[in-house]
All heavy atoms as an XYZ file, in Angstrom:
745
protein
N      -5.034     13.589    -20.227
C      -6.450     13.522    -19.978
C      -6.719     12.444    -18.923
O      -6.132     11.385    -18.914
C      -7.178     13.160    -21.273
C      -8.658     13.196    -21.155
S      -9.374     13.153    -22.803
C     -10.809     12.201    -22.450
N      -7.632     12.733    -18.031
C      -7.949     11.767    -16.976
C      -9.096     10.851    -17.393
O      -9.922     11.210    -18.230
C      -8.314     12.512    -15.690
O      -9.514     13.248    -15.888
N      -9.142      9.671    -16.768
C     -10.223      8.751    -17.012
C     -11.461      9.197    -16.255
O     -11.370      9.655    -15.120
C      -9.859      7.347    -16.546
C      -8.794      6.718    -17.422
O      -8.698      7.044    -18.589
N      -8.019      5.832    -16.844
N     -12.621      9.084    -16.874
C     -13.863      9.419    -16.239
C     -14.821      8.253    -16.334
O     -14.742      7.460    -17.263
C     -14.512     10.652    -16.920
C     -13.701     11.904    -16.754
C     -14.351     13.125    -17.399
O     -15.485     12.995    -17.913
O     -13.730     14.181    -17.383
N     -15.701      8.157    -15.349
C     -16.686      7.092    -15.330
C     -18.055      7.713    -15.104
O     -18.213      8.520    -14.188
C     -16.387      6.092    -14.198
C     -17.428      5.016    -13.984
C     -17.348      4.002    -15.120
C     -17.214      4.341    -12.654
N     -19.001      7.385    -15.957
C     -20.380      7.853    -15.766
C     -21.155      6.793    -15.002
O     -21.028      5.608    -15.282
C     -21.064      8.132    -17.112
C     -22.499      8.497    -16.938
C     -22.856      9.815    -16.620
C     -23.495      7.544    -17.040
C     -24.184     10.142    -16.435
C     -24.828      7.882    -16.840
C     -25.167      9.181    -16.536
O     -26.473      9.515    -16.340
N     -21.976      7.209    -14.058
C     -22.853      6.301    -13.338
C     -24.242      6.923    -13.264
O     -24.373      8.134    -13.044
C     -22.329      6.020    -11.941
N     -25.268      6.109    -13.440
C     -26.647      6.569    -13.296
C     -27.039      6.621    -11.837
O     -28.016      7.277    -11.501
C     -27.622      5.651    -14.038
C     -27.538      5.856    -15.539
O     -27.652      7.008    -16.000
O     -27.363      4.866    -16.273
N     -26.287      5.960    -10.969
C     -26.625      5.990     -9.552
C     -25.794      5.008     -8.757
O     -24.850      4.379     -9.270
N     -26.166      4.891     -7.501
C     -25.509      3.965     -6.592
C     -26.431      2.781     -6.414
O     -27.602      2.924     -6.082
C     -25.235      4.650     -5.229
C     -24.227      5.778     -5.428
C     -24.735      3.638     -4.213
C     -23.980      6.616     -4.202
N     -25.882      1.595     -6.647
C     -26.675      0.382     -6.509
C     -26.748     -0.121     -5.085
O     -27.775     -0.573     -4.619
N     -25.620     -0.035     -4.385
C     -25.559     -0.571     -3.032
C     -24.399      0.065     -2.290
O     -23.369      0.393     -2.892
C     -25.377     -2.088     -3.091
C     -25.368     -2.758     -1.739
C     -25.337     -4.294     -1.837
O     -25.451     -4.827     -2.943
O     -25.184     -4.909     -0.783
N     -24.570      0.264     -0.998
C     -23.501      0.697     -0.101
C     -23.368     -0.353      0.979
O     -24.342     -0.678      1.646
C     -23.795      2.076      0.519
C     -23.900      3.133     -0.571
C     -22.698      2.448      1.522
C     -24.323      4.507     -0.071
N     -22.164     -0.900      1.122
C     -21.913     -1.929      2.095
C     -20.839     -1.428      3.070
O     -19.806     -0.934      2.633
C     -21.428     -3.239      1.413
O     -22.366     -3.614      0.438
C     -21.258     -4.344      2.436
N     -21.091     -1.588      4.361
C     -20.137     -1.179      5.379
C     -19.688     -2.430      6.125
O     -20.510     -3.162      6.680
C     -20.756     -0.151      6.354
C     -21.230      1.054      5.564
C     -19.753      0.240      7.435
C     -22.099      2.001      6.342
N     -18.373     -2.656      6.101
C     -17.803     -3.808      6.797
C     -16.662     -3.269      7.663
O     -15.616     -2.876      7.141
C     -17.247     -4.834      5.788
O     -18.270     -5.166      4.865
C     -16.775     -6.098      6.490
N     -16.890     -3.249      8.970
C     -15.871     -2.708      9.848
C     -15.626     -1.257      9.579
O     -16.534     -0.433      9.679
N     -14.405     -0.918      9.187
C     -14.069      0.487      8.924
C     -13.968      0.788      7.434
O     -13.455      1.827      7.044
C     -12.702      0.824      9.578
O     -11.703     -0.025      9.017
C     -12.769      0.628     11.089
N     -14.481     -0.112      6.597
C     -14.421      0.054      5.145
C     -15.824      0.196      4.576
O     -16.755     -0.546      4.912
C     -13.718     -1.146      4.482
C     -12.290     -1.314      5.038
C     -13.707     -1.036      2.967
C     -11.346     -0.156      4.727
N     -15.975      1.145      3.673
C     -17.247      1.375      2.961
C     -17.038      1.051      1.486
O     -16.052      1.486      0.870
C     -17.713      2.850      3.116
C     -18.992      3.085      2.340
C     -17.899      3.222      4.577
N     -17.956      0.274      0.939
C     -17.935     -0.068     -0.483
C     -19.181      0.503     -1.131
O     -20.291      0.226     -0.688
C     -17.859     -1.575     -0.667
C     -16.545     -2.173     -0.244
C     -16.561     -3.707     -0.292
N     -15.262     -4.240      0.010
C     -14.757     -4.399      1.240
N     -15.469     -4.032      2.297
N     -13.569     -4.894      1.427
N     -18.986      1.285     -2.181
C     -20.086      1.926     -2.907
C     -20.093      1.364     -4.321
O     -19.142      1.563     -5.073
C     -19.907      3.442     -2.943
C     -19.760      4.015     -1.522
C     -21.064      4.101     -3.694
C     -19.298      5.439     -1.487
N     -21.170      0.652     -4.674
C     -21.289      0.082     -6.015
C     -21.998      1.076     -6.928
O     -23.134      1.477     -6.654
C     -22.082     -1.220     -5.972
C     -21.318     -2.336     -5.285
O     -20.125     -2.182     -5.040
O     -21.959     -3.379     -4.991
N     -21.313      1.475     -7.993
C     -21.894      2.366     -8.984
C     -22.571      1.542    -10.064
O     -22.078      0.492    -10.466
C     -20.794      3.243     -9.611
C     -20.003      4.096     -8.649
C     -18.895      4.852     -9.397
C     -20.892      5.059     -7.901
N     -23.722      2.021    -10.529
C     -24.466      1.327    -11.559
C     -24.849      2.269    -12.676
O     -24.877      3.473    -12.471
C     -25.698      0.633    -10.966
C     -26.605      1.458    -10.093
S     -27.725      2.683    -10.889
C     -28.717      1.692    -11.901
N     -25.106      1.700    -13.817
C     -25.661      2.461    -14.934
C     -26.722      1.610    -15.597
O     -26.791      0.392    -15.391
C     -24.568      2.881    -15.939
O     -23.960      1.748    -16.495
N     -27.545      2.245    -16.393
C     -28.638      1.540    -17.056
C     -28.109      0.857    -18.300
O     -27.410      1.471    -19.123
C     -29.765      2.499    -17.374
C     -30.389      3.185    -16.160
C     -31.447      4.188    -16.576
C     -30.978      2.161    -15.207
N     -28.459     -0.404    -18.471
C     -28.002     -1.206    -19.597
C     -28.598     -0.722    -20.905
O     -29.787     -0.349    -20.977
C     -28.388     -2.666    -19.392
O     -28.065     -3.427    -20.528
N     -27.788     -0.725    -21.936
C     -28.259     -0.357    -23.273
C     -29.019     -1.504    -23.921
O     -29.795     -1.280    -24.858
C     -27.095      0.066    -24.146
N     -28.827     -2.727    -23.423
C     -29.412     -3.894    -24.079
C     -30.366     -4.705    -23.199
O     -31.357     -5.231    -23.701
C     -28.321     -4.845    -24.602
O     -27.471     -5.203    -23.501
C     -27.472     -4.178    -25.684
N     -30.074     -4.824    -21.914
C     -30.929     -5.636    -21.016
C     -32.127     -4.836    -20.542
O     -32.003     -3.703    -20.112
C     -30.130     -6.117    -19.807
C     -29.043     -7.100    -20.169
O     -29.160     -7.728    -21.242
O     -28.068     -7.228    -19.421
N     -33.314     -5.468    -20.617
C     -34.553     -4.823    -20.213
C     -35.275     -5.674    -19.192
O     -35.170     -6.892    -19.152
C     -35.492     -4.643    -21.420
C     -34.896     -3.824    -22.558
C     -34.868     -2.402    -22.203
N     -34.230     -1.594    -23.244
C     -34.420     -0.310    -23.360
N     -35.203      0.324    -22.519
N     -33.815      0.367    -24.297
N     -36.088     -5.011    -18.331
C     -36.882     -5.731    -17.354
C     -38.246     -6.070    -17.961
O     -38.484     -5.852    -19.166
C     -37.022     -4.949    -16.036
C     -37.778     -3.645    -16.192
O     -38.420     -3.404    -17.243
O     -37.739     -2.829    -15.249
N     -39.180     -6.596    -17.164
C     -40.483     -6.997    -17.662
C     -41.299     -5.841    -18.205
O     -42.166     -6.005    -19.066
C     -41.257     -7.694    -16.526
N     -41.023     -4.614    -17.720
C     -41.742     -3.426    -18.205
C     -41.003     -2.728    -19.331
O     -41.293     -1.577    -19.651
C     -41.959     -2.442    -17.043
C     -42.875     -3.017    -15.994
O     -43.820     -3.728    -16.312
N     -42.599     -2.727    -14.740
N     -39.992     -3.379    -19.894
C     -39.174     -2.851    -20.969
C     -38.338     -1.634    -20.568
O     -37.948     -0.838    -21.405
C     -40.021     -2.526    -22.217
C     -39.162     -2.539    -23.467
O     -38.184     -3.265    -23.571
N     -39.546     -1.718    -24.434
N     -38.059     -1.516    -19.267
C     -37.157     -0.461    -18.790
C     -35.752     -1.007    -18.731
O     -35.541     -2.189    -18.466
C     -37.583      0.011    -17.384
C     -38.947      0.659    -17.386
O     -39.250      1.447    -18.280
N     -39.764      0.326    -16.404
N     -34.740     -0.150    -18.990
C     -33.359     -0.637    -18.905
C     -33.035     -1.133    -17.511
O     -33.427     -0.529    -16.504
C     -32.528      0.614    -19.226
C     -33.455      1.553    -19.868
C     -34.831      1.264    -19.350
N     -32.312     -2.260    -17.429
C     -31.936     -2.813    -16.145
C     -30.670     -2.122    -15.621
O     -29.759     -1.843    -16.407
C     -31.615     -4.318    -16.262
C     -32.821     -5.184    -16.459
C     -32.386     -6.649    -16.469
C     -33.571     -7.587    -16.598
N     -33.144     -8.983    -16.577
N     -30.600     -1.899    -14.308
C     -29.349     -1.375    -13.752
C     -28.264     -2.438    -13.762
O     -28.533     -3.597    -13.464
C     -29.721     -0.958    -12.322
C     -30.963     -1.711    -12.017
C     -31.646     -2.026    -13.322
N     -27.044     -2.040    -14.119
C     -25.919     -2.965    -14.221
C     -24.746     -2.417    -13.424
O     -24.420     -1.230    -13.514
C     -25.514     -3.141    -15.703
C     -24.308     -4.061    -15.844
C     -26.675     -3.630    -16.540
N     -24.104     -3.280    -12.621
C     -22.925     -2.877    -11.853
C     -21.830     -2.440    -12.821
O     -21.566     -3.092    -13.823
C     -22.428     -4.067    -11.017
C     -21.094     -3.818    -10.368
C     -21.009     -3.117     -9.184
C     -19.942     -4.290    -10.948
C     -19.776     -2.875     -8.598
C     -18.694     -4.069    -10.368
C     -18.620     -3.354     -9.177
N     -21.178     -1.304    -12.510
C     -20.097     -0.817    -13.350
C     -18.766     -0.757    -12.648
O     -17.755     -1.204    -13.174
C     -20.421      0.598    -13.885
C     -21.578      0.615    -14.830
C     -21.236     -0.130    -16.093
N     -22.387     -0.113    -16.974
C     -22.621     -1.007    -17.879
N     -21.827     -2.011    -18.053
N     -23.688     -0.909    -18.660
N     -18.745     -0.199    -11.428
C     -17.477     -0.082    -10.718
C     -17.754      0.115     -9.252
O     -18.842      0.493     -8.856
C     -16.691      1.116    -11.261
C     -15.228      1.068    -10.911
C     -14.392      1.937    -11.863
O     -14.916      2.690    -12.654
N     -13.088      1.827    -11.769
N     -16.732     -0.145     -8.412
C     -16.889     -0.027     -6.971
C     -15.881      0.964     -6.413
O     -14.708      0.952     -6.788
C     -16.671     -1.396     -6.304
C     -16.781     -1.372     -4.793
C     -16.713     -2.793     -4.232
N     -17.939     -3.479     -4.618
C     -17.984     -4.764     -4.975
N     -16.889     -5.485     -4.979
N     -19.133     -5.316     -5.321
N     -16.356      1.842     -5.531
C     -15.495      2.743     -4.780
C     -15.329      2.158     -3.389
O     -16.313      1.801     -2.747
C     -16.133      4.152     -4.658
C     -16.340      4.764     -6.045
C     -15.274      5.058     -3.779
C     -17.177      6.025     -6.022
N     -14.085      2.030     -2.933
C     -13.793      1.492     -1.604
C     -13.023      2.553     -0.846
O     -12.011      3.068     -1.349
C     -12.984      0.188     -1.691
C     -13.745     -0.830     -2.548
C     -12.678     -0.363     -0.321
C     -12.941     -2.063     -2.928
N     -13.502      2.897      0.353
C     -12.856      3.944      1.137
C     -13.047      3.703      2.624
O     -13.979      2.991      3.016
C     -13.397      5.316      0.744
C     -14.868      5.539      1.031
S     -15.470      7.191      0.646
C     -15.358      7.227     -1.106
N     -12.192      4.314      3.463
C     -12.388      4.201      4.905
C     -13.637      4.999      5.333
O     -14.073      5.912      4.645
C     -11.117      4.779      5.510
C     -10.397      5.448      4.410
C     -10.980      5.013      3.111
N     -14.170      4.625      6.512
C     -15.397      5.267      7.010
C     -15.232      6.788      7.129
O     -16.160      7.529      6.770
C     -15.810      4.647      8.372
C     -16.932      5.412      9.016
C     -16.208      3.190      8.167
N     -14.102      7.274      7.614
C     -13.933      8.723      7.781
C     -13.939      9.437      6.444
O     -14.498     10.536      6.304
C     -12.686      9.054      8.594
C     -11.406      8.503      8.003
O     -11.460      7.528      7.247
O     -10.334      9.084      8.300
N     -13.362      8.842      5.406
C     -13.411      9.447      4.076
C     -14.839      9.442      3.549
O     -15.262     10.410      2.894
C     -12.491      8.694      3.134
N     -15.598      8.387      3.810
C     -16.998      8.327      3.406
C     -17.804      9.438      4.091
O     -18.588     10.125      3.448
C     -17.572      6.956      3.731
C     -19.045      6.820      3.462
C     -19.512      6.730      2.169
C     -19.971      6.795      4.509
C     -20.878      6.608      1.914
C     -21.308      6.674      4.257
C     -21.765      6.579      2.950
N     -17.569      9.614      5.388
C     -18.280     10.672      6.147
C     -17.963     12.042      5.564
O     -18.860     12.891      5.409
C     -17.913     10.611      7.632
N     -16.715     12.282      5.203
C     -16.335     13.557      4.586
C     -16.985     13.735      3.228
O     -17.440     14.832      2.862
C     -14.806     13.661      4.449
C     -14.133     13.832      5.785
O     -14.709     14.308      6.754
N     -12.862     13.419      5.841
N     -17.076     12.628      2.457
C     -17.727     12.672      1.143
C     -19.206     13.000      1.278
O     -19.744     13.775      0.490
C     -17.515     11.355      0.408
N     -19.866     12.395      2.270
C     -21.291     12.669      2.488
C     -21.509     14.140      2.845
O     -22.414     14.792      2.330
C     -21.873     11.741      3.577
C     -23.263     12.169      4.000
C     -21.896     10.300      3.094
N     -20.630     14.679      3.708
C     -20.726     16.086      4.070
C     -20.562     16.987      2.845
O     -21.344     17.921      2.648
C     -19.662     16.415      5.119
C     -19.763     17.836      5.632
O     -20.869     18.264      6.024
O     -18.711     18.542      5.618
N     -19.616     16.679      1.995
C     -19.397     17.446      0.783
C     -20.588     17.362     -0.153
O     -21.023     18.366     -0.740
C     -18.117     16.964      0.084
C     -17.694     17.693     -1.173
C     -17.409     19.162     -0.863
C     -16.461     17.036     -1.769
N     -21.165     16.169     -0.281
C     -22.354     15.994     -1.145
C     -23.561     16.742     -0.594
O     -24.350     17.296     -1.366
C     -22.669     14.510     -1.336
C     -21.706     13.826     -2.264
S     -22.213     12.144     -2.605
C     -20.868     11.235     -1.916
N     -23.719     16.777      0.733
C     -24.823     17.525      1.311
C     -24.676     19.012      1.044
O     -25.661     19.713      0.766
C     -24.913     17.263      2.811
C     -25.445     15.889      3.155
C     -25.459     15.573      4.637
O     -24.672     16.122      5.404
N     -26.359     14.694      5.044
N     -23.451     19.523      1.092
C     -23.221     20.929      0.754
C     -23.526     21.205     -0.708
O     -24.135     22.222     -1.048
C     -21.784     21.314      1.082
C     -21.507     21.388      2.574
C     -20.051     21.687      2.859
C     -19.795     21.686      4.364
N     -18.385     21.825      4.691
N     -23.121     20.305     -1.581
C     -23.418     20.443     -3.013
C     -24.914     20.425     -3.251
O     -25.449     21.220     -4.037
C     -22.717     19.354     -3.818
N     -25.610     19.512     -2.561
C     -27.069     19.424     -2.686
C     -27.734     20.719     -2.207
O     -28.668     21.231     -2.849
C     -27.626     18.240     -1.906
C     -29.154     18.097     -1.880
C     -29.717     17.922     -3.281
C     -29.548     16.919     -1.003
N     -27.233     21.270     -1.107
C     -27.767     22.547     -0.609
C     -27.641     23.641     -1.651
O     -28.545     24.457     -1.846
N     -26.507     23.677     -2.363
C     -26.330     24.659     -3.420
C     -27.283     24.450     -4.571
O     -27.812     25.402     -5.150
N     -27.533     23.181     -4.929
C     -28.488     22.898     -6.010
C     -29.907     23.294     -5.596
O     -30.671     23.808     -6.422
C     -28.449     21.399     -6.350
C     -27.178     20.930     -7.037
C     -27.141     19.402     -7.132
C     -27.056     21.540     -8.442
N     -30.265     23.070     -4.324
C     -31.598     23.446     -3.838
C     -31.742     24.967     -3.887
O     -32.753     25.493     -4.354
C     -31.842     22.894     -2.429
C     -33.112     23.500     -1.826
C     -31.962     21.370     -2.469
N     -30.716     25.678     -3.399
C     -30.767     27.147     -3.411
C     -30.855     27.710     -4.821
O     -31.538     28.711     -5.066
C     -29.524     27.715     -2.720
C     -29.539     27.602     -1.223
C     -28.297     28.222     -0.599
O     -27.666     29.099     -1.219
O     -27.970     27.811      0.529
N     -30.201     27.053     -5.767
C     -30.233     27.503     -7.180
C     -31.536     27.113     -7.856
O     -31.800     27.568     -8.969
C     -29.048     26.910     -7.928
N     -32.356     26.267     -7.224
C     -33.624     25.838     -7.817
C     -33.479     24.682     -8.803
O     -34.409     24.360     -9.502
N     -32.287     24.073     -8.852
C     -32.067     22.970     -9.789
C     -32.765     21.687     -9.341
O     -33.160     20.872    -10.167
C     -30.577     22.703     -9.930
N     -32.930     21.497     -8.016
C     -33.641     20.343     -7.458
C     -34.518     20.825     -6.317
O     -34.293     21.893     -5.735
C     -32.678     19.231     -6.956
C     -31.893     18.647     -8.095
C     -31.779     19.746     -5.881
N     -35.527     20.014     -5.988
C     -36.396     20.314     -4.838
C     -36.371     19.140     -3.904
O     -36.349     17.995     -4.323
C     -37.830     20.569     -5.309
C     -37.989     21.836     -6.077
C     -39.427     22.100     -6.383
N     -39.935     20.960     -7.198
C     -41.138     20.932     -7.733
N     -41.971     21.908     -7.556
N     -41.523     19.892     -8.441
N     -36.399     19.429     -2.629
C     -36.499     18.381     -1.614
C     -37.951     17.948     -1.514
O     -38.861     18.740     -1.717
C     -36.001     18.885     -0.274
C     -34.520     19.220     -0.266
C     -34.144     19.734      1.113
N     -32.813     20.313      1.088
C     -31.731     19.696      1.546
N     -31.820     18.508      2.075
N     -30.562     20.272      1.487
N     -38.180     16.697     -1.142
C     -39.544     16.171     -1.017
C     -40.321     17.002     -0.003
O     -41.494     17.316     -0.194
C     -39.541     14.678     -0.635
C     -40.929     14.180     -0.351
C     -38.900     13.866     -1.749
N     -39.698     17.445      1.089
C     -40.363     18.236      2.119
C     -40.830     19.598      1.633
O     -41.735     20.201      2.195
N     -40.206     20.098      0.545
C     -40.571     21.396     -0.003
C     -41.710     21.299     -1.021
O     -42.219     22.316     -1.469
C     -39.367     22.054     -0.693
C     -38.243     22.316      0.294
O     -38.515     22.387      1.510
O     -37.093     22.467     -0.162
N     -42.113     20.092     -1.374
C     -43.151     19.896     -2.381
C     -44.530     19.916     -1.760
O     -44.664     19.809     -0.539
C     -42.952     18.559     -3.104
C     -41.661     18.437     -3.823
S     -41.567     16.775     -4.505
C     -40.810     17.130     -6.037
N     -45.539     19.985     -2.585
C     -46.884     19.890     -2.087
C     -47.123     18.486     -1.525
O     -46.437     17.527     -1.896
C     -47.885     20.158     -3.217
O     -47.890     19.100     -4.149
N     -48.093     18.350     -0.666
C     -48.364     17.060     -0.057
C     -48.729     15.997     -1.084
O     -48.275     14.856     -0.990
C     -49.534     17.211      0.976
O     -49.177     18.227      1.877
C     -49.774     15.916      1.708
N     -49.502     16.360     -2.101
C     -49.923     15.409     -3.129
C     -48.716     14.932     -3.950
O     -48.557     13.736     -4.210
C     -50.952     16.026     -4.050
N     -47.827     15.865     -4.345
C     -46.671     15.496     -5.148
C     -45.720     14.616     -4.340
O     -45.172     13.635     -4.828
C     -45.944     16.728     -5.636
N     -45.528     14.938     -3.065
C     -44.636     14.131     -2.209
C     -45.226     12.744     -1.998
O     -44.496     11.763     -2.003
C     -44.459     14.825     -0.857
N     -46.549     12.630     -1.853
C     -47.190     11.317     -1.671
C     -47.026     10.469     -2.933
O     -46.806      9.246     -2.831
C     -48.670     11.489     -1.353
N     -47.097     11.086     -4.115
C     -46.906     10.352     -5.365
C     -45.481      9.796     -5.440
O     -45.289      8.630     -5.800
C     -47.153     11.254     -6.587
C     -48.609     11.588     -6.771
O     -49.467     10.877     -6.197
O     -48.909     12.543     -7.514
N     -44.504     10.592     -5.091
C     -43.111     10.145     -5.139
C     -42.873      9.025     -4.130
O     -42.248      8.026     -4.434
C     -42.152     11.323     -4.877
C     -42.176     12.282     -6.079
C     -40.727     10.837     -4.620
C     -41.449     13.560     -5.854
N     -43.399      9.180     -2.923
C     -43.196      8.175     -1.896
C     -43.880      6.854     -2.250
O     -43.378      5.781     -1.946
C     -43.652      8.680     -0.534
C     -42.712      9.744      0.009
C     -43.211     10.376      1.286
O     -44.352     10.193      1.676
N     -42.338     11.118      1.932
N     -45.017      6.897     -2.926
C     -45.693      5.655     -3.322
C     -44.896      4.941     -4.380
O     -44.835      3.710     -4.398
C     -47.124      5.945     -3.791
O     -47.105      6.662     -5.006
N     -44.261      5.673     -5.291
C     -43.416      5.053     -6.313
C     -42.197      4.441     -5.652
O     -41.807      3.323     -5.982
C     -42.998      6.104     -7.384
C     -41.908      5.548     -8.265
C     -44.200      6.534     -8.195
N     -41.577      5.143     -4.705
C     -40.392      4.631     -4.032
C     -40.721      3.429     -3.165
O     -39.895      2.546     -2.994
C     -39.754      5.723     -3.173
C     -39.098      6.802     -3.987
C     -38.567      7.945     -3.138
O     -38.965      8.105     -1.989
N     -37.701      8.748     -3.713
N     -41.920      3.351     -2.641
C     -42.312      2.219     -1.787
C     -42.337      0.938     -2.600
O     -42.092     -0.140     -2.051
C     -43.673      2.484     -1.138
N     -42.628      1.057     -3.881
C     -42.673     -0.147     -4.735
C     -41.281     -0.660     -5.060
O     -41.115     -1.836     -5.384
N     -40.263      0.188     -4.991
C     -38.901     -0.234     -5.276
C     -38.260     -0.838     -4.047
O     -38.413     -0.342     -2.953
C     -38.083      0.972     -5.761
N     -37.586     -1.949     -4.230
C     -36.928     -2.568     -3.099
C     -35.417     -2.370     -3.189
O     -34.860     -2.338     -4.294
C     -37.241     -4.059     -3.043
O     -36.657     -4.718     -4.148
N     -34.787     -2.224     -2.084
C     -33.336     -2.082     -2.039
C     -32.762     -3.452     -1.749
O     -33.063     -4.066     -0.755
C     -32.957     -1.087     -0.953
C     -31.480     -0.726     -1.030
O     -30.697     -1.505     -1.480
N     -31.155      0.458     -0.580
N     -31.889     -3.907     -2.624
C     -31.315     -5.249     -2.461
C     -30.258     -5.311     -1.398
O     -29.806     -6.387     -1.035
C     -30.731     -5.699     -3.788
N     -29.836     -4.173     -0.878
C     -28.761     -4.173      0.106
C     -29.247     -4.678      1.458
O     -30.246     -4.237      1.982
C     -28.234     -2.750      0.281
O     -27.334     -2.691      1.367
N     -28.508     -5.608      2.056
C     -28.883     -6.090      3.392
C     -28.678     -5.031      4.473
O     -29.206     -5.138      5.549
C     -27.945     -7.285      3.619
C     -26.776     -7.016      2.744
C     -27.328     -6.274      1.532
N     -27.960     -3.963      4.118
C     -27.733     -2.892      5.095
C     -28.969     -2.030      5.305
O     -29.046     -1.324      6.300
C     -26.574     -1.992      4.606
C     -25.282     -2.715      4.568
O     -24.977     -3.499      5.462
N     -24.492     -2.512      3.531
N     -29.896     -2.046      4.359
C     -31.042     -1.144      4.442
C     -32.357     -1.871      4.517
O     -33.407     -1.260      4.549
C     -31.035     -0.187      3.241
C     -29.772      0.608      3.207
C     -28.765      0.317      2.311
C     -29.565      1.653      4.078
C     -27.597      1.050      2.258
C     -28.406      2.411      4.029
C     -27.419      2.101      3.129
N     -32.383     -3.171      4.530
C     -33.628     -3.921      4.618
C     -33.939     -4.320      6.026
O     -33.131     -4.450      6.859
C     -33.571     -5.176      3.739
C     -33.586     -4.789      2.253
O     -34.143     -3.781      1.889
N     -32.957     -5.605      1.452
C-alpha cells in the first residue's frame, strides 16, 4: 500500500531559481481563528524543478477542463455577474502571505 497525504489546499508557492516549492496545507482540527474557523496548517512541501512544475500545471489545467465539461465545477467567467462579484469580494478580503504574489 502506498502512502497518501490529504491537503485542503496550497498555502504558498515559492520559486527560487530553477526550483519550485509548493507548501500543502490542511485545516487544523484544534486551532481556530477569531471567527472560530479552522486555521490552515502547513503539512508537507513538494519540491520540483521548474519544468516539472510547468508540466504539472498543464496536467492540472486539463483535469480542470474535464471537471468543467462534466459540470462538477464552474469557472468564475461562466457565472452570472452578481455571483462572480460576490466571490471576488470574498477573495479580495483574503490576503496571500506569499511574497511571490503580493
